[in-house]
C-alpha positions, 0 to 999 in steps of 0.5 A: 416210043419210050416214056417221057421220063425215060427220054429225059433220063437217057438225055441226061445220062448221055449229056453228062456221061463223064460226070455220071461215070465218075460218080458211079465209081465213087458211089460204088466205093461209098457202098463198100465203105461209107465212113471213108468216102462220105465227104467226097460222096456228098460233095460230088453227089451235090453236083449230080443232084443239081443235074438231076433236079434240072432235068426233073424240073424240065420233066415235071416243072410245068405241071406242078401248079395245074390239075396234073400235080399228082401226075407230076409227083408220080412222074418225078418218082418214076424218074428218080427210081430209074436213076436209083436202078444205077445209083441206089444210094442216091438218097444218101447224098447230103446225109451225115452219118456219125461213126462212133 
């Protein structure tokens, strides 16, 4: 049996396959040329982050105000790390970089 965070991750990617595939292409372009693709990356990335947060909340939301808060943070980190295996620049969504 797969870990719960992997189940939620696989469910999310399957349900939003089209969105993740499109963002993967944009993500790859952003990795090669952040200056050119920054605005589009941030705009489309915001939509991806909304999907990620929704599923992360399903995974951990009920644990935050219990004795399992530390476990919840660890679980959320594992979930995010699984996403970063495919989208390593995930944390750059919303970041504005000035290119001088």
